[in-house]
C-alpha positions in Angstrom: 67.0 -33.6 9.6 66.1 -30.0 8.9 62.9 -30.2 10.8 64.5 -31.2 14.0 66.7 -28.1 14.0 65.4 -24.8 15.4 62.6 -23.1 13.5 64.7 -20.3 12.1 66.8 -22.9 10.2 63.6 -24.5 8.9 62.5 -21.1 7.7 65.8 -20.6 5.9 65.5 -24.1 4.3 62.0 -23.3 3.0 63.2 -20.0 1.6 66.1 -21.6 -0.1 63.9 -24.3 -1.7 65.7 -27.0 0.3 62.5 -28.2 1.9 58.9 -28.5 0.8 56.4 -28.1 3.5 53.1 -29.8 3.5 50.3 -28.7 5.8 48.1 -31.7 6.7 45.2 -29.7 8.2 41.8 -29.4 6.6 41.6 -26.8 3.8 39.6 -24.3 5.9 42.3 -24.1 8.5 45.1 -24.0 5.9 43.5 -21.1 4.1 42.9 -19.3 7.4 39.1 -19.3 7.1 38.8 -20.7 10.6 41.2 -21.4 13.5 39.6 -23.1 16.4 42.8 -23.8 18.5 45.7 -21.4 17.8 46.0 -17.6 18.1 46.6 -17.0 14.4 44.8 -18.4 11.3 46.6 -19.4 8.1 49.6 -21.5 7.2 53.4 -21.3 7.0 54.3 -19.4 3.8 55.2 -21.7 1.0 53.4 -24.7 2.4 51.2 -26.8 0.3 47.9 -28.3 1.6 47.5 -32.1 1.7 44.8 -32.8 4.2 45.2 -36.0 6.2 42.1 -37.5 4.8 43.3 -37.1 1.2 46.0 -39.9 1.7 43.3 -42.4 2.7 40.9 -44.4 0.6 37.3 -45.0 1.3 38.2 -47.9 3.6 40.6 -45.7 5.7 43.7 -47.4 4.2 46.6 -45.5 2.6 46.1 -44.8 -1.1 48.3 -46.6 -3.5 51.8 -45.2 -4.2 50.7 -44.0 -7.6 47.7 -42.1 -6.1 50.0 -40.5 -3.5 52.5 -39.6 -6.2 49.6 -38.0 -8.1 48.5 -36.0 -5.1 52.0 -34.7 -4.6 52.4 -33.9 -8.3 49.1 -31.9 -8.3 50.5 -29.7 -5.6 53.9 -29.3 -7.0 55.5 -31.1 -4.0 59.1 -32.2 -4.8 62.3 -32.8 -3.0 62.7 -33.2 0.8 59.3 -33.0 2.5 58.4 -31.7 5.9 54.9 -32.2 7.2 53.0 -30.3 9.9 49.4 -29.9 11.1 48.1 -28.3 14.2 50.0 -30.3 16.8 51.6 -33.2 14.9 49.0 -35.9 15.1 47.4 -35.6 11.6 50.8 -35.0 10.1 52.0 -38.4 11.4 49.3 -40.0 9.3 50.4 -38.2 6.1 54.1 -39.0 6.9 53.2 -42.7 7.2 51.3 -42.6 3.9 54.1 -40.9 2.2 56.6 -43.4 3.5 54.3 -46.2 2.3 54.6 -44.7 -1.2 58.4 -44.4 -0.9 58.5 -40.7 -0.2 60.9 -39.5 2.5 59.1 -37.1 4.8 59.8 -35.7 8.3 57.6 -34.2 11.0 57.8 -30.5 11.9 57.1 -31.4 15.6 56.0 -28.0 16.7 53.6 -27.8 13.9 51.2 -24.8 13.4 50.8 -24.3 17.2 54.5 -23.5 17.6 54.8 -21.5 14.4 51.7 -19.3 15.1 52.5 -18.7 18.8 55.3 -16.2 18.0 54.0 -13.0 16.4 57.1 -12.3 14.3 56.7 -15.4 12.2 55.3 -14.9 8.8 51.8 -16.2 8.0 50.1 -16.8 4.7 46.4 -16.8 4.4 45.7 -17.0 0.7 45.6 -20.5 -0.9 49.1 -21.5 -2.0 48.3 -24.9 -3.5 
């Protein structure tokens, strides 16, 4: 998949609209308000925020496929989906929930920690969606 390729190819896929990125971190980290772990706050440009907790119901189970589809539609998420978080753990929950709803998604294994560790990579701090 695109996400298993080197990061520069992932960047090109995002720019070309061939991949929609979803950031599974809490909104405060996504927006860049706080960053407790990595050297840079913010998110990968073009990524949409879908926090890991949003795909779970009050019992900690995955939301229904219709609810997950609605969450994606609210954010304008369409097409191939790549999911990342800080290090990949929370993203895995979102990917499993998306798969349970019939949405194909892949993990960006380096996640924000890899992306933000190189100073030449673009960073967005304003809310994107």
